[in-house]
Every structure is written in structure tokens, then in C-alpha cells.
N, CA, C and O atoms as a printed pandas DataFrame, in Angstrom:
     atom_number atom_name residue_name chain_id  residue_number  x_coord  y_coord  z_coord
0              1         N          MET        A               1   17.451  -35.594   39.090
1              2        CA          MET        A               1   16.464  -34.695   39.606
2              3         C          MET        A               1   16.857  -33.276   39.194
3              4         O          MET        A               1   17.817  -32.723   39.732
4              5         N          PRO        A               2   16.139  -32.691   38.263
5              6        CA          PRO        A               2   16.497  -31.356   37.788
6              7         C          PRO        A               2   16.159  -30.279   38.806
7              8         O          PRO        A               2   15.115  -30.318   39.457
8              9         N          GLY        A               3   17.057  -29.327   38.927
9             10        CA          GLY        A               3   16.803  -28.188   39.799
10            11         C          GLY        A               3   16.821  -28.548   41.267
11            12         O          GLY        A               3   17.036  -29.701   41.643
12            13         N          ARG        A               4   16.598  -27.569   42.066
13            14        CA          ARG        A               4   16.606  -27.745   43.535
14            15         C          ARG        A               4   15.169  -27.714   44.038
15            16         O          ARG        A               4   14.505  -26.681   43.960
16            17         N          VAL        A               5   14.698  -28.817   44.542
17            18        CA          VAL        A               5   13.295  -28.896   44.973
18            19         C          VAL        A               5   13.151  -29.200   46.458
19            20         O          VAL        A               5   12.052  -29.486   46.931
20            21         N          THR        A               6   14.258  -29.140   47.194
21            22        CA          THR        A               6   14.189  -29.540   48.588
22            23         C          THR        A               6   13.305  -28.634   49.440
23            24         O          THR        A               6   12.895  -29.027   50.532
24            25         N          GLY        A               7   13.007  -27.427   48.958
25            26        CA          GLY        A               7   12.130  -26.528   49.701
26            27         C          GLY        A               7   10.669  -26.685   49.322
27            28         O          GLY        A               7    9.807  -25.984   49.853
28            29         N          ASP        A               8   10.390  -27.593   48.414
29            30        CA          ASP        A               8    9.029  -27.802   47.925
30            31         C          ASP        A               8    8.362  -28.940   48.715
31            32         O          ASP        A               8    8.763  -30.095   48.577
32            33         N          PRO        A               9    7.363  -28.633   49.529
33            34        CA          PRO        A               9    6.713  -29.680   50.332
34            35         C          PRO        A               9    6.167  -30.847   49.491
35            36         O          PRO        A               9    6.205  -32.000   49.920
36            37         N          GLN        A              10    5.667  -30.537   48.309
37            38        CA          GLN        A              10    5.085  -31.593   47.472
38            39         C          GLN        A              10    6.140  -32.612   47.052
39            40         O          GLN        A              10    5.842  -33.797   46.903
40            41         N          HIS        A              11    7.352  -32.155   46.866
41            42        CA          HIS        A              11    8.461  -33.069   46.527
42            43         C          HIS        A              11    8.597  -34.142   47.597
43            44         O          HIS        A              11    8.704  -35.329   47.288
44            45         N          TRP        A              12    8.592  -33.717   48.861
45            46        CA          TRP        A              12    8.784  -34.664   49.955
46            47         C          TRP        A              12    7.547  -35.536   50.150
47            48         O          TRP        A              12    7.672  -36.707   50.509
48            49         N          ARG        A              13    6.352  -34.982   49.919
49            50        CA          ARG        A              13    5.131  -35.803   50.038
50            51         C          ARG        A              13    5.103  -36.876   48.942
51            52         O          ARG        A              13    4.680  -38.008   49.180
52            53         N          ASP        A              14    5.553  -36.509   47.760
53            54        CA          ASP        A              14    5.650  -37.501   46.672
54            55         C          ASP        A              14    6.641  -38.590   47.021
55            56         O          ASP        A              14    6.383  -39.772   46.793
56            57         N          ARG        A              15    7.777  -38.190   47.576
57            58        CA          ARG        A              15    8.792  -39.165   47.979
58            59         C          ARG        A              15    8.229  -40.116   49.031
59            60         O          ARG        A              15    8.473  -41.321   48.972
60            61         N          ALA        A              16    7.474  -39.579   49.995
61            62        CA          ALA        A              16    6.876  -40.402   51.031
62            63         C          ALA        A              16    5.904  -41.409   50.427
63            64         O          ALA        A              16    5.906  -42.582   50.799
64            65         N          ALA        A              17    5.080  -40.949   49.501
65            66        CA          ALA        A              17    4.103  -41.836   48.846
66            67         C          ALA        A              17    4.826  -42.949   48.065
67            68         O          ALA        A              17    4.412  -44.108   48.090
68            69         N          GLN        A              18    5.897  -42.580   47.382
69            70        CA          GLN        A              18    6.664  -43.597   46.638
70            71         C          GLN        A              18    7.264  -44.629   47.589
71            72         O          GLN        A              18    7.260  -45.826   47.301
72            73         N          MET        A              19    7.776  -44.160   48.719
73            74        CA          MET        A              19    8.394  -45.071   49.680
74            75         C          MET        A              19    7.344  -46.013   50.265
75            76         O          MET        A              19    7.604  -47.205   50.432
76            77         N          ARG        A              20    6.154  -45.483   50.577
77            78        CA          ARG        A              20    5.089  -46.351   51.117
78            79         C          ARG        A              20    4.647  -47.381   50.071
79            80         O          ARG        A              20    4.417  -48.544   50.402
80            81         N          ALA        A              21    4.531  -46.953   48.814
81            82        CA          ALA        A              21    4.133  -47.880   47.751
82            83         C          ALA        A              21    5.175  -48.977   47.572
83            84         O          ALA        A              21    4.827  -50.142   47.380
84            85         N          LEU        A              22    6.445  -48.609   47.636
85            86        CA          LEU        A              22    7.494  -49.610   47.510
86            87         C          LEU        A              22    7.507  -50.544   48.715
87            88         O          LEU        A              22    7.749  -51.742   48.570
88            89         N          ALA        A              23    7.247  -50.003   49.899
89            90        CA          ALA        A              23    7.211  -50.824   51.107
90            91         C          ALA        A              23    6.127  -51.904   51.007
91            92         O          ALA        A              23    6.298  -53.014   51.510
92            93         N          ARG        A              24    5.017  -51.567   50.356
93            94        CA          ARG        A              24    3.922  -52.546   50.210
94            95         C          ARG        A              24    4.319  -53.733   49.337
95            96         O          ARG        A              24    3.657  -54.770   49.367
96            97         N          THR        A              25    5.381  -53.594   48.568
97            98        CA          THR        A              25    5.816  -54.701   47.703
98            99         C          THR        A              25    6.853  -55.591   48.371
99           100         O          THR        A              25    7.232  -56.625   47.821
100          101         N          MET        A              26    7.314  -55.197   49.551
101          102        CA          MET        A              26    8.360  -55.931   50.255
102          103         C          MET        A              26    7.783  -57.074   51.071
103          104         O          MET        A              26    6.631  -57.034   51.502
104          105         N          LYS        A              27    8.609  -58.094   51.275
105          106        CA          LYS        A              27    8.196  -59.264   52.055
106          107         C          LYS        A              27    8.815  -59.273   53.457
107          108         O          LYS        A              27    8.203  -59.764   54.406
108          109         N          ASP        A              28   10.022  -58.732   53.582
109          110        CA          ASP        A              28   10.747  -58.733   54.855
110          111         C          ASP        A              28   10.154  -57.681   55.794
111          112         O          ASP        A              28   10.168  -56.493   55.474
112          113         N          PRO        A              29    9.633  -58.106   56.952
113          114        CA          PRO        A              29    9.011  -57.165   57.899
114          115         C          PRO        A              29    9.951  -56.039   58.334
115          116         O          PRO        A              29    9.514  -54.902   58.506
116          117         N          GLU        A              30   11.234  -56.345   58.514
117          118        CA          GLU        A              30   12.192  -55.322   58.921
118          119         C          GLU        A              30   12.349  -54.247   57.844
119          120         O          GLU        A              30   12.455  -53.059   58.150
120          121         N          VAL        A              31   12.361  -54.671   56.605
121          122        CA          VAL        A              31   12.482  -53.742   55.491
122          123         C          VAL        A              31   11.220  -52.884   55.400
123          124         O          VAL        A              31   11.306  -51.683   55.146
124          125         N          ILE        A              32   10.080  -53.477   55.600
125          126        CA          ILE        A              32    8.809  -52.738   55.573
126          127         C          ILE        A              32    8.808  -51.656   56.658
127          128         O          ILE        A              32    8.415  -50.517   56.406
128          129         N          ILE        A              33    9.246  -52.016   57.849
129          130        CA          ILE        A              33    9.299  -51.050   58.946
130          131         C          ILE        A              33   10.267  -49.918   58.605
131          132         O          ILE        A              33    9.945  -48.745   58.796
132          133         N          LEU        A              34   11.436  -50.262   58.108
133          134        CA          LEU        A              34   12.434  -49.262   57.748
134          135         C          LEU        A              34   11.892  -48.296   56.696
135          136         O          LEU        A              34   12.043  -47.081   56.824
136          137         N          MET        A              35   11.268  -48.837   55.668
137          138        CA          MET        A              35   10.742  -48.002   54.587
138          139         C          MET        A              35    9.573  -47.144   55.055
139          140         O          MET        A              35    9.428  -46.002   54.619
140          141         N          THR        A              36    8.751  -47.680   55.926
141          142        CA          THR        A              36    7.629  -46.909   56.473
142          143         C          THR        A              36    8.151  -45.763   57.345
143          144         O          THR        A              36    7.610  -44.657   57.331
144          145         N          ASP        A              37    9.204  -46.048   58.096
145          146        CA          ASP        A              37    9.829  -44.992   58.911
146          147         C          ASP        A              37   10.429  -43.907   58.016
147          148         O          ASP        A              37   10.323  -42.721   58.327
148          149         N          LEU        A              38   11.051  -44.301   56.918
149          150        CA          LEU        A              38   11.599  -43.337   55.985
150          151         C          LEU        A              38   10.476  -42.464   55.390
151          152         O          LEU        A              38   10.642  -41.255   55.229
152          153         N          ALA        A              39    9.357  -43.080   55.074
153          154        CA          ALA        A              39    8.223  -42.326   54.542
154          155         C          ALA        A              39    7.760  -41.292   55.578
155          156         O          ALA        A              39    7.441  -40.159   55.218
156          157         N          ALA        A              40    7.724  -41.668   56.835
157          158        CA          ALA        A              40    7.322  -40.740   57.898
158          159         C          ALA        A              40    8.330  -39.582   57.990
159          160         O          ALA        A              40    7.946  -38.436   58.220
160          161         N          ASP        A              41    9.618  -39.892   57.808
161          162        CA          ASP        A              41   10.634  -38.837   57.834
162          163         C          ASP        A              41   10.446  -37.885   56.646
163          164         O          ASP        A              41   10.608  -36.673   56.790
164          165         N          TYR        A              42   10.108  -38.426   55.490
165          166        CA          TYR        A              42    9.839  -37.564   54.334
166          167         C          TYR        A              42    8.648  -36.632   54.611
167          168         O          TYR        A              42    8.654  -35.469   54.209
168          169         N          GLU        A              43    7.639  -37.157   55.296
169          170        CA          GLU        A              43    6.476  -36.323   55.638
170          171         C          GLU        A              43    6.897  -35.184   56.587
171          172         O          GLU        A              43    6.412  -34.059   56.472
172          173         N          LYS        A              44    7.806  -35.497   57.522
173          174        CA          LYS        A              44    8.302  -34.454   58.419
174          175         C          LYS        A              44    9.062  -33.382   57.628
175          176         O          LYS        A              44    8.935  -32.189   57.907
176          177         N          LEU        A              45    9.848  -33.815   56.647
177          178        CA          LEU        A              45   10.547  -32.840   55.803
178          179         C          LEU        A              45    9.536  -31.977   55.040
179          180         O          LEU        A              45    9.742  -30.775   54.874
180          181         N          ALA        A              46    8.455  -32.590   54.584
181          182        CA          ALA        A              46    7.415  -31.845   53.873
182          183         C          ALA        A              46    6.781  -30.805   54.802
183          184         O          ALA        A              46    6.542  -29.666   54.400
184          185         N          ASP        A              47    6.516  -31.204   56.032
185          186        CA          ASP        A              47    5.934  -30.269   56.991
186          187         C          ASP        A              47    6.879  -29.103   57.294
187          188         O          ASP        A              47    6.447  -27.956   57.404
188          189         N          ARG        A              48    8.155  -29.404   57.426
189          190        CA          ARG        A              48    9.148  -28.360   57.675
190          191         C          ARG        A              48    9.251  -27.410   56.483
191          192         O          ARG        A              48    9.335  -26.194   56.651
192          193         N          ALA        A              49    9.245  -27.984   55.273
193          194        CA          ALA        A              49    9.327  -27.155   54.072
194          195         C          ALA        A              49    8.076  -26.266   53.955
195          196         O          ALA        A              49    8.172  -25.102   53.566
196          197         N          ALA        A              50    6.903  -26.824   54.296
197          198        CA          ALA        A              50    5.665  -26.047   54.218
198          199         C          ALA        A              50    5.693  -24.905   55.250
199          200         O          ALA        A              50    5.263  -23.790   54.957
200          201         N          ALA        A              51    6.191  -25.186   56.431
201          202        CA          ALA        A              51    6.272  -24.152   57.470
202          203         C          ALA        A              51    7.225  -23.035   57.040
203          204         O          ALA        A              51    6.948  -21.852   57.241
204          205         N          LYS        A              52    8.338  -23.429   56.452
205          206        CA          LYS        A              52    9.308  -22.437   55.952
206          207         C          LYS        A              52    8.702  -21.612   54.836
207          208         O          LYS        A              52    8.878  -20.394   54.782
208          209         N          MET        A              53    7.988  -22.280   53.949
209          210        CA          MET        A              53    7.361  -21.606   52.808
210          211         C          MET        A              53    6.308  -20.612   53.284
211          212         O          MET        A              53    6.140  -19.548   52.689
212          213         N          ALA        A              54    5.603  -20.958   54.349
213          214        CA          ALA        A              54    4.552  -20.061   54.869
214          215         C          ALA        A              54    5.130  -18.752   55.380
215          216         O          ALA        A              54    4.441  -17.732   55.410
216          217         N          LYS        A              55    6.394  -18.780   55.780
217          218        CA          LYS        A              55    7.041  -17.573   56.279
218          219         C          LYS        A              55    7.538  -16.660   55.162
219          220         O          LYS        A              55    7.827  -15.487   55.396
220          221         N          LEU        A              56    7.637  -17.205   53.942
221          222        CA          LEU        A              56    8.129  -16.421   52.818
222          223         C          LEU        A              56    6.980  -15.707   52.123
223          224         O          LEU        A              56    5.867  -16.233   52.098
224          225         N          PRO        A              57    7.210  -14.538   51.563
225          226        CA          PRO        A              57    6.139  -13.844   50.843
226          227         C          PRO        A              57    5.713  -14.634   49.599
227          228         O          PRO        A              57    6.561  -15.079   48.826
228          229         N          SER        A              58    4.432  -14.802   49.413
229          230        CA          SER        A              58    3.846  -15.471   48.253
230          231         C          SER        A              58    4.272  -16.922   48.102
231          232         O          SER        A              58    4.119  -17.489   47.021
232          233         N          GLY        A              59    4.798  -17.538   49.145
233          234        CA          GLY        A              59    5.193  -18.942   49.055
234          235         C          GLY        A              59    6.271  -19.188   48.043
235          236         O          GLY        A              59    6.317  -20.256   47.434
236          237         N          ARG        A              60    7.144  -18.224   47.848
237          238        CA          ARG        A              60    8.220  -18.377   46.874
238          239         C          ARG        A              60    9.484  -18.888   47.555
239          240         O          ARG        A              60    9.615  -18.802   48.776
240          241         N          GLY        A              61   10.395  -19.410   46.779
241          242        CA          GLY        A              61   11.657  -19.921   47.277
242          243         C          GLY        A              61   12.567  -18.826   47.776
243          244         O          GLY        A              61   12.226  -17.644   47.714
244          245         N          ARG        A              62   13.724  -19.218   48.270
245          246        CA          ARG        A              62   14.682  -18.272   48.861
246          247         C          ARG        A              62   15.033  -17.127   47.922
247          248         O          ARG        A              62   15.252  -16.006   48.380
248          249         N          HIS        A              63   15.091  -17.379   46.638
249          250        CA          HIS        A              63   15.527  -16.364   45.685
250          251         C          HIS        A              63   14.377  -15.706   44.947
251          252         O          HIS        A              63   14.574  -15.062   43.917
252          253         N          GLY        A              64   13.179  -15.869   45.478
253          254        CA          GLY        A              64   12.013  -15.213   44.911
254          255         C          GLY        A              64   11.383  -15.942   43.736
255          256         O          GLY        A              64   10.435  -15.441   43.130
256          257         N          LYS        A              65   11.904  -17.129   43.407
257          258        CA          LYS        A              65   11.360  -17.889   42.283
258          259         C          LYS        A              65   10.251  -18.804   42.774
259          260         O          LYS        A              65   10.278  -19.278   43.910
260          261         N          ALA        A              66    9.281  -19.046   41.910
261          262        CA          ALA        A              66    8.197  -19.969   42.267
262          263         C          ALA        A              66    8.779  -21.362   42.397
263          264         O          ALA        A              66    9.665  -21.743   41.632
264          265         N          LEU        A              67    8.284  -22.124   43.362
265          266        CA          LEU        A              67    8.728  -23.487   43.541
266          267         C          LEU        A              67    8.178  -24.356   42.421
267          268         O          LEU        A              67    7.157  -24.007   41.828
268          269         N          PRO        A              68    8.830  -25.490   42.110
269          270        CA          PRO        A              68    8.412  -26.332   40.994
270          271         C          PRO        A              68    6.935  -26.710   41.020
271          272         O          PRO        A              68    6.300  -26.751   39.967
272          273         N          SER        A              69    6.366  -26.990   42.206
273          274        CA          SER        A              69    4.971  -27.392   42.247
274          275         C          SER        A              69    4.027  -26.217   41.980
275          276         O          SER        A              69    2.829  -26.420   41.783
276          277         N          GLN        A              70    4.554  -24.998   41.972
277          278        CA          GLN        A              70    3.718  -23.806   41.738
278          279         C          GLN        A              70    3.819  -23.297   40.305
279          280         O          GLN        A              70    3.064  -22.411   39.903
280          281         N          ARG        A              71    4.749  -23.856   39.536
281          282        CA          ARG        A              71    4.912  -23.411   38.154
282          283         C          ARG        A              71    3.864  -24.052   37.273
283          284         O          ARG        A              71    3.488  -25.207   37.470
284          285         N          ARG        A              72    3.406  -23.305   36.317
285          286        CA          ARG        A              72    2.426  -23.828   35.386
286          287         C          ARG        A              72    3.033  -23.860   33.987
287          288         O          ARG        A              72    3.764  -22.959   33.575
288          289         N          LEU        A              73    2.703  -24.929   33.278
289          290        CA          LEU        A              73    3.200  -25.024   31.903
290          291         C          LEU        A              73    2.368  -24.147   30.992
291          292         O          LEU        A              73    1.147  -24.076   31.131
292          293         N          VAL        A              74    3.010  -23.497   30.084
293          294        CA          VAL        A              74    2.328  -22.627   29.122
294          295         C          VAL        A              74    2.397  -23.277   27.765
295          296         O          VAL        A              74    3.448  -23.764   27.349
296          297         N          GLY        A              75    1.278  -23.285   27.076
297          298        CA          GLY        A              75    1.317  -23.812   25.698
298          299         C          GLY        A              75    0.315  -24.776   25.373
299          300         O          GLY        A              75    0.274  -25.268   24.245
């Protein structure tokens, strides 16, 4: 995983979606519950990151750099 993206809410929402998709492929009910709970925890991390980002000017990271989900490719 390149760079530090833990402050990017989209990173955690993507992780949650991946976990839910993987959970749908499982057969063991206990594993499905565990993975679904992990997805919910990722969503909570996304909410916390979004709340933190809302407090920062222009939604930038701690060091004033745009977060990965806000960067645009040029070219």
C-alpha cells in the first residue's frame, strides 16, 4: 500500500466493501459474521476519518497535502 492513506475516508470505505464482498463468498456462518463485523468497523474508521477531515481546512491531510482520493491524474 503506497503512501499513508489512513486519514482518507474512501480508503476505509473501499476496505469495507472488499470485506463484504469476500464475506459473500464464505460458507462458514461464523466467518461471515466476523467479516461483516470487520466491514462495519472499517465503516466506523471511515466516519472518523471524514469527521477529522471536515475539521481541517480544505479537507487536506495533516501536512497540508491533498489526500489520495482528492488527487487527480494529469496527462
